[in-house]
N, C-alpha and C positions, 0 to 999 in steps of 0.2 A: 504494499500499500504506499503510495506517495500522496502527499496531502497539499491542497492549495486552500488558502483562506480568501474569500472574495467579498468585497464591501462595495455597495453604491454609496456615493456621498455627494452632498452639495451643501456647503457652508456648515460643516460639522462642528467647528469651534472646539471648545474645551472637551466636550464629550467624545469627540472624535479622537483627540489625543489621548484620552484615557483609554479608548479601545485599543489604539496602537501600542501604548505602553503595556496593556495587559497581554497582548499578543507576543511581545517580546519575551515575556516570562513563561511562555508555555513550554511544557516538557516534550512536546512533539515538534520536530523540525517540520517546517512548511514554507511554502511560497505564498507571497502576498500579492493580490491583484485587486486594484481599486478602479472603479469607474466614476469619474468626476463629470458632473453635468452643469458646469458653469459656475464653480465656487468662486467667490471674490474675497474670502477671508483668510486665504492662505492654506486651505485644506489640501489643495493639490500639491503645493510644495511640501506640506507636512508629510504627506504619503510618500512622496519620493525620498524625503529625508529618512524614513523608515524602510527604505529598500524595496518599496512597492512597484510592481509594474503598473503603470497608470494609463487607462483608456480615457480619452476625452470626448465628450459629445455636448452639443448645444443644448440648453434647457428645454427648448421646444421639442427635441428628439426623445426626451425621457419618457418611458412607460415601464411599469413594474416588471412585467414579463419580458419585455424586449432587452432591458438592461441586464437581467439576470441571465438571459441566454448569451448575451455578449461576454459576461464575466465568465460563464462556463466554457465558452468557445476559447476564451484566452487562457484559461487555467491549464497548467501542465499535469496536475495531479490525477491520479486514478479516482480519488475521492475529493470532494470539494466542500468546504465548510462555508456556509453563508452567514454573515451578520449584517446588521444595519450600522449606520454611523454612530448611533447612540446606545448599542448594546454591547456592554463590555464584559468579557469573561470573568466569572466570579472568582476563579482562582487559577493556579498555574496548570492544573490538570483538566480543564474544561475540554480542550481539543482531544486529549487522550481519551477521555470518557466518551465524548461525542463519537469518535471514530470506533470506539469499542462497541457501539451499537450495531455496527455492520457484521460483527461477529456473532450476534445471537442467532443468525439463520442465514442460509445461503441466498435466500431471495430477498433479502432487506435492501431497498433502494433509497429509502429516505429514513433519516434519523433526526429527531429533534429534541430539545431540552426545554426546561422551564425558564421563566423570567422571575427574578427576585426584585422587589421594589427597592428604589434607591433610598439611602438613609433620608429621613424627613419627608417621605411621600405621604400625601394625604391618607388618613386612616381608611376611608372607603376603598381607595385604590389598592391599598396593601391588602386589605382583607379579601377583595375581589381576586387579586392574582393568586394569593396564597390558597384561596378555596378552589379556584378553578384547576390549578396544577396539581394540587393534592387530589383532586376527584379523578385525575387521569391515572394515578397509581396509588390507591389507598394504602398499600403496604410499603411504598417507597421503593419497589423493585422495577426494573426495566419492563416495559410492556410492548407486545407485538400486536399489530392489526394487519389482517389481510382479508380478502374476499375469496371464499371458495369459488370454484369455477361456476357453479350454478347461481352464485350471487352476483356475478359481474354485470347483470343488467339491473341491479337494484336501482331504483329511482334516486336521483341525487338527493332529494329532499329527506330521504331516509338516512343519509349520511351526515345530516347536521348533528353537531355535537362531537363527542369523544371519537367516534369511529372515523369521521372524515376530517378531523382537525389536524392541522399542520401549520407551522409558522417558519418562514424563512428568514426571520429575524435571529434565529438560533437554530440553525439546520446543517445537516450534512446530506450530500447527494452522491450516490455512485455514478460516475461518469458514464459507464456502460449503459446504465438504465436511462439517463438523460438523453444519450444519443438516440435512443429509440422513442423516448417520450419527453420532448422538451417542454419548456415553460410555453404556455400560450401567450400571445401578445395581447393581453387584456389590460384594462385600465385600473383594476383593483382586484384584490383577493386572488392574485396569481398563484400563491401558495396552496390555497384550499382547491383551486382547480387542478393544480399539479397532482396533489394528493389524490383526487378522484381519478384522474387519468392513470396514475401509477397503480393504484388499487385494481382498477378495471382491466389493466394490462397484465395482471397477475403478479405484481410485486407486493412485498410487505413494507410497512413503515414501523419504526421503533420509537417509543419515548423513553429517554433516559433521564430519570429524575436528577442524577448527580451532575449532569452537564448543563449547569445554570449560567444565565448571564444576568447582569444588573441592568434592568430595562423597565422603566415606568415613566409615566408623564404626569405632570401636574398642570392640568388645564384649568383655565377659568370656566365658569358656568357656560358661557357661550360657546367656548371651544369644545367643551365636553359634549354638548348637544350636537355640534356639527361633526365631531368625530364619530358619535354613535350614528348619526345620519349616514355617514360614508360606510360604516361597518355593516349596517342593516341593509342599505342599498346594495352592498356587495352580496350579503346573504341572499337577497332576493333575485339578484342577477344569476348567482351561481346555482343556488339550490331551488330557487322558486319559493323561498320561505317568506310568509307574510306574518308579521307580528300580530297576534290576536289583539283586538281593540275593545273587547267587551269590559265594561267597568268592574264586573265581578272578577274577571281573570286578572285585571290590573291590581285590584285590591288584594286578591290572594297572593300575588307575586310580592307586593310590598310587605304584607304581613309575614310571608315566608322569609323574605330577606332580613326583616327586623328581628324575627324570632331567631334565626340562625346567628345573627350578629350578637344578639343578646346572650345566647348560650356561650358563644366564644369568649366574650368579655367576662362573663361570670367565671368560666373556667380559668381565665387569666387573672382573676382576683382584681379586676379593674374596680376602683371605688365607685359608688353609685352616682355621684355627681359627674365624673368623667364618663361613666357609662351612658348617662342620659345625653351628654353633650355629643358623644360620639354616635348614638342612635339617631340624633337629629341630623348629623352631618350625612350618615348613610342614607337616611330617608330622602334628603334633598338630592344626593347623588343619584340615587335609584330613580327618583321622578324625572330628573333631567335626562338620564339615559333612556328611560322608557319614552319620553317624548321624542327623542332622536330616533329610537328604533321604530316607533309607529310611523313617523314621517319618512324615514329611510326606506322601510319595506313597502311603502306606497309611492315611491319616487316615479314609478311608471305612470302615476296619475297627475304628476306635477309638471308645469311648464318648465322648459330648460332653464330660464332666468331664475326661477324660484329655487331649482336644485342647486345652481351655481352659489346663490347666496347662502344656502343651507350647508354647503359642503365645505369641510375644513380644507380639502385639496382643491377647492374652487373648480370642481368638475361638474358641468352641466349634463343634463340628460340621463338616460338610463339604457344599459346595453345588455340585455339578457342573452345568456349563452345557450340556453335550451340544450344542455348537455344530454338529456334523454332522447333527443332526436338523432343523435349520433353516439350511441352507447360505447363503442370502442373508440379509444383516444387516437388522435393522429400520431403515427409513428414514421421515423426516417427509415429508409430502406438499409437493411443490415445483411451482409452476405452470409451464406450458410456456414462458413468457417468461423464467423464471429458469434454465432448463435451457440 
């Protein structure tokens, strides 16, 4: 196994520097490839100073799927680890553990690890991240996901959640699998689409809890709503998922979230006054996220200018993939000797 670490960047700033410094400490030797899409803050020069091979593209040429395909094409490694510019390996064995995921089974094509919240991250964000990634492996051991041959026509909407989840902010990809099943050039959720395509092509994906990165955001209320709009529009485009809007469903969700949070805080012996303040913050965070989710999963009903205003990425419109109309993923031609 030879390893490349690949990162897209634009104006990564101090967080990008922290990523590069964490990579220098890794226990596994690796090549570094960076794709810069018009940085003006010195990120390009910073990457070169850390011995990275740098690809340069214009900002208007950026798309999530295309840039990651460019990085994969430029990588020399048999296996490629993907990060984002603000996802820093949590320790010096991150890459070692991530690559270890490929040893779990011969058919593993995708490996990913969890996010840990930054020091000082908002409590609702910390609880959300800890809860989600803990749910992917309740016992803390590596987990494998694959589709049996008779499941490969499973509708995309049935892969919402753990089974179809994958993130390329902390991921490893086997080059041989990517050559057959590359990223699609989609505007958002390219990692979820790749996971569906890989699973349907007969590959497995692995979750490795020990391969963590430090990665979280401290959004304003408006930014949080717009980020959730983008995420749920992506879920609608990829899976066809529309967030239920019934008042009873929304109330049940809020009660469940607050109940789970309260139990966590009690188990941590958080004093009652702090507990109440935390529950109030969690309730506000949840309501904002649900509002973004309801709007995002109905983006197909919104005019393009409204979608642009609601989008953190300033993306207008709605681009459904209709993955179930073409259940087998597009693949590149591979010679019989390579199979």
